[in-house]
C-alpha positions in Angstrom: 18.5 -0.5 -78.6 16.7 2.2 -78.2 14.1 0.3 -76.5 16.7 -0.8 -73.9 17.8 2.6 -73.7 14.4 3.8 -72.8 13.5 0.9 -70.6 16.4 1.9 -68.4 15.2 5.1 -68.2 12.1 4.2 -67.3 13.4 2.0 -64.0 15.8 4.2 -62.9 12.9 7.2 -63.0 10.6 4.6 -60.8 13.5 4.1 -59.1 14.0 7.6 -58.0 10.2 8.7 -58.0 9.5 6.7 -54.7 12.3 8.1 -52.3 11.2 11.4 -53.9 7.8 11.1 -53.1 8.4 10.1 -49.7 10.6 12.6 -49.0 7.7 15.2 -49.7 5.7 13.6 -47.3 2.5 14.2 -46.4 1.1 15.0 -50.0 -2.1 14.6 -48.9 -4.8 14.4 -45.8 -3.6 11.5 -43.7 -5.8 9.1 -41.8 -5.8 7.7 -38.3 -7.8 4.8 -38.2 -9.3 4.2 -34.5 -10.3 0.7 -33.8 -12.5 2.0 -31.2 -15.9 3.5 -30.8 -15.5 7.5 -30.5 -15.7 8.9 -27.0 -13.2 6.4 -25.2 -10.1 7.2 -24.3 -8.3 5.8 -27.3 -10.8 7.7 -29.6 -9.9 10.8 -27.7 -6.4 10.5 -28.0 -6.0 10.2 -31.4 -8.2 13.7 -31.9 -6.0 15.3 -29.6 -2.7 14.2 -31.6 -4.5 14.8 -34.6 -5.3 18.5 -34.3 -2.0 19.1 -33.5 0.2 16.8 -36.1 -2.2 18.6 -38.8 -0.4 21.8 -38.0 2.8 20.1 -38.1 2.7 17.9 -41.3 0.7 20.7 -43.1 -2.0 18.4 -44.3 -5.2 17.6 -42.9 -5.1 15.1 -40.2 -8.6 12.7 -40.2 -9.5 10.6 -37.6 -11.8 7.8 -38.9 -13.5 4.9 -36.1 -13.7 1.5 -37.6 -14.8 -0.6 -34.4 -15.5 -4.0 -33.9 -14.2 -7.7 -33.9 -11.5 -6.7 -30.9 -10.4 -4.3 -33.1 -9.4 -6.8 -35.9 -11.9 -4.6 -38.5 -9.5 -1.8 -38.3 -6.3 -3.6 -38.2 -7.5 -5.8 -41.7 -8.2 -2.2 -42.9 -4.9 -0.4 -42.6 -3.1 -3.5 -43.0 -4.5 -3.6 -46.9 -4.2 -0.1 -46.6 -1.7 1.6 -49.6 1.7 1.8 -48.1 2.4 5.6 -48.5 1.9 6.7 -44.5 -1.4 8.7 -45.6 -2.7 6.0 -43.4 -2.2 4.7 -40.5 -3.6 2.3 -37.7 -3.6 3.4 -34.0 -3.0 0.0 -32.8 -3.9 -1.2 -29.6 -2.1 -4.5 -27.3 -5.1 -6.7 -28.9 -3.2 -6.0 -32.7 -0.6 -9.2 -31.4 -3.2 -10.8 -29.5 -6.3 -11.5 -31.7 -4.2 -14.1 -33.5 -3.8 -16.3 -30.5 -7.3 -15.6 -29.5 -9.7 -16.3 -32.8 -9.3 -18.8 -35.1 -9.6 -16.6 -38.2 -7.7 -13.6 -38.5 -7.1 -12.0 -42.0 -3.3 -9.6 -41.1 0.1 -10.5 -39.8 0.6 -8.1 -36.6 5.1 -8.5 -37.9 4.8 -8.9 -41.5 1.7 -6.5 -42.4 2.3 -3.3 -40.3 5.3 -1.0 -40.4 5.9 0.2 -36.1 6.2 3.9 -35.9 5.9 4.6 -32.3 4.2 3.1 -29.0 2.0 6.8 -27.8 1.4 5.5 -24.3 0.4 2.6 -21.9 -2.9 2.6 -20.3 -3.1 2.2 -16.6 -4.4 -0.6 -15.5 -4.9 -1.4 -11.8 -5.8 -4.8 -9.6 -8.7 -3.9 -7.1 -11.1 -5.9 -4.9 -14.2 -5.7 -3.1 -14.0 -3.9 0.4 -15.1 -7.0 2.2 -12.0 -9.0 0.3 -9.7 -9.1 3.5 -6.4 -8.4 1.4 -4.6 -5.4 1.8 -1.8 -6.5 -1.1 -1.0 -8.6 -3.4 0.0 -11.9 -1.4 -2.8 -11.7 1.1 -5.0 -11.9 -2.0 -3.2 -14.8 -3.2 -3.2 -16.4 -0.1 -7.3 -15.2 0.6 -8.1 -16.5 -2.4 -5.9 -20.0 -2.3 -8.1 -20.4 0.9 -11.4 -19.9 -0.5 -11.1 -22.3 -3.7 -14.2 -22.1 -6.3 -15.9 -18.7 -4.4 -13.7 -15.8 -5.8 -15.0 -14.1 -9.4 -13.7 -11.7 -11.8 -15.0 -9.3 -13.9 -13.5 -8.3 -17.2 -14.6 -5.9 -19.7 -15.2 -8.9 -22.1 -13.5 -11.9 -23.5 -10.3 -11.7 -25.0 -9.8 -8.2 -23.7 -6.7 -6.9 -22.1 -8.5 -7.0 -18.8 -9.5 -10.4 -19.3 -6.0 -12.0 -20.2 -4.5 -9.9 -17.1 -6.8 -11.8 -15.0 -5.5 -15.4 -16.6 -2.1 -14.5 -16.1 -2.5 -13.6 -12.6 -4.3 -17.0 -12.3 -1.6 -19.0 -13.9 1.7 -17.2 -11.8 -0.1 -17.3 -8.3 -1.3 -20.7 -9.0 -5.3 -19.7 -8.4 -8.3 -19.9 -10.4 -10.8 -17.2 -10.1 -13.8 -17.7 -12.1 -13.9 -15.2 -14.9 -17.4 -13.5 -15.8 -17.2 -11.5 -18.9 -19.3 -7.9 -19.5 -19.3 -5.7 -22.2 -17.3 -2.8 -21.0 -16.3 -1.3 -17.6 -19.5 0.4 -16.2 -21.5 -3.0 -15.7 -18.5 -4.7 -14.5 -17.6 -2.1 -11.9 -21.1 -2.1 -11.0 -21.1 -6.0 -10.0 -17.8 -5.3 -8.5 -19.2 -2.9 -6.1 -22.3 -4.8 -5.4 -20.1 -8.1 -4.4 -21.1 -10.5 -6.9 -17.5 -10.2 -7.8 -15.0 -9.9 -5.7 -11.3 -8.9 -7.8 -11.1 -7.0 -11.1 -8.1 -5.7 -13.3 -9.5 -2.2 -15.1 -8.1 1.0 -16.6 -7.0 3.8 -14.2 -9.5 6.0 -15.8 -12.7 4.0 -15.4 -12.1 2.6 -11.9 -10.6 5.5 -10.5 -13.9 7.4 -9.3 -14.8 4.0 -7.9 -11.8 3.4 -5.9 -11.5 7.3 -4.4 -14.9 7.2 -3.1 -14.1 4.0 -1.7 -16.3 1.8 -3.2 -13.4 -0.1 -4.6 -10.0 -1.1 -2.6 -7.2 -0.7 -5.2 -4.0 -2.9 -4.7 -1.4 -2.4 -7.2 -1.0 -1.4 -11.0 -0.1 -3.9 -13.5 3.2 -2.1 -15.1 6.4 -3.6 -14.6 7.4 0.0 -12.7 5.2 2.3 -10.9 3.0 4.6 -12.8 3.9 7.9 -12.9 0.4 8.6 -12.7 0.0 6.8 -9.3 3.5 6.6 -8.1 2.3 6.2 -4.2 0.9 2.5 -5.7 2.8 -0.8 -5.4 2.9 -3.2 -9.0 1.8 -6.2 -9.0 5.1 -8.1 -8.9 6.6 -5.9 -5.8 3.1 -6.5 -3.8 3.3 -10.1 -3.8 3.7 -11.3 -7.3 7.1 -11.7 -8.3 7.9 -11.5 -12.4 4.0 -10.2 -12.9 3.6 -7.3 -15.9 0.7 -6.5 -17.8 1.3 -3.3 -20.2 -1.8 -2.1 -22.4 -0.8 0.1 -25.1 -1.8 2.5 -28.1 0.5 3.2 -30.6 1.3 4.0 -34.1 1.7 1.4 -36.7 1.7 2.1 -40.8 0.9 -0.6 -43.6 3.4 -2.3 -44.5 6.4 -1.1 -47.0 5.9 2.2 -45.8 8.5 4.2 -47.2 11.4 4.9 -44.1 11.2 8.5 -45.1 7.6 9.0 -44.2 7.7 7.1 -41.0 10.7 9.0 -39.8 8.7 12.2 -40.7 5.6 11.3 -38.6 7.4 9.6 -35.7 9.6 13.3 -35.6 6.5 15.3 -35.4 4.7 12.8 -33.0 7.7 13.1 -30.9 7.6 16.9 -30.6 3.7 16.8 -29.9 3.9 14.6 -27.4 6.3 17.1 -25.3 3.5 19.7 -25.1 2.5 19.9 -21.3 -0.9 20.2 -22.4 -0.7 17.0 -23.7 1.1 15.4 -21.2 -1.5 16.7 -18.7 -4.2 15.5 -20.9 -3.1 12.1 -21.5 -2.5 12.0 -17.6 -5.8 12.7 -16.9 -7.3 9.6 -19.0 -5.0 7.7 -17.3 -2.2 7.2 -20.0 1.4 7.2 -19.1 3.5 8.7 -22.2 5.8 6.5 -23.8 6.8 7.6 -27.4 9.6 5.6 -28.3 11.5 4.7 -31.4 9.8 2.1 -34.3 12.8 0.0 -33.6 11.9 -0.2 -30.1 8.6 -0.1 -30.8 9.2 -2.9 -33.4 10.7 -5.1 -30.3 7.8 -4.4 -28.3 5.0 -5.8 -30.4 7.4 -8.8 -30.8 7.6 -9.7 -27.1 4.4 -8.2 -26.5 3.1 -11.1 -29.1 5.0 -13.6 -27.7 3.9 -13.3 -24.3 0.2 -13.5 -24.4 0.5 -15.9 -26.8 1.7 -18.4 -23.8 -0.8 -17.2 -21.3 -3.6 -17.7 -24.0 -2.3 -21.0 -24.3 -1.6 -21.9 -21.0 -5.3 -20.5 -20.0 -7.3 -22.1 -22.4 -8.7 -18.5 -22.9 -10.7 -18.0 -26.3 -12.5 -15.0 -27.6 -14.7 -17.2 -30.7 
């Protein structure tokens, strides 16, 4: 009887302990794992946020870079981390794209993570070499169809968002541009400027200088609505390819099973940071549109994003291994 009573007390204590710890979150340093090398837009964004979250959470917030394998190294690391809110991933679109592209992925983008917030969308644009006569997307589609087998597009690598955006364009427009993958924007842009590529989807942050000095021509942004950063630039959908939408994103997720109180606290403090004018201006300068949605909204967005890109991969036959 006494043993049963003690066991009951122990179970009750354990049940109370979890919420109590969660309510006191964070109790130690918080690590933001970034799936890219230092110096890029995602890394800079993470460090900007970490500096401010550090003050608001009352604990050190550390940025740890774990690049490689199409962001799968970092994603797997966080999926296996203790689900206490002290390790979070600055996830990218590739979190949900990877399972469709790679034959072996050691995590489930839905089951192994708890969404916190989609921080920002990365402004991507469609641009062409100045010799291409098209001034809008409708004219570009017509020109590609009139030049079968002669149009090359560059991407920042097989399996990246710029690759899949182009394949989505191919599928929806009923055209077939030839894919030429590169290791990053810089070498691809050099070939676009040089004329060996005719078309490219890329981040505005890297392509902006080339557009501004006339070395490439900007046709559209890839998002469903016009970007706040480029309000005068039409979307792909409104300028000739209705229904087209591609929104590369960055957002925070935690390991599955992270206490709701920890998720709520992190989300609440993040939301306040994203309202700061200095943060908003810094993000705009990097070609990022702030989103800052709720965990529930982010979860729904991820589910739809996975389905969308899995179909693009299947329809195009794209693979990354």
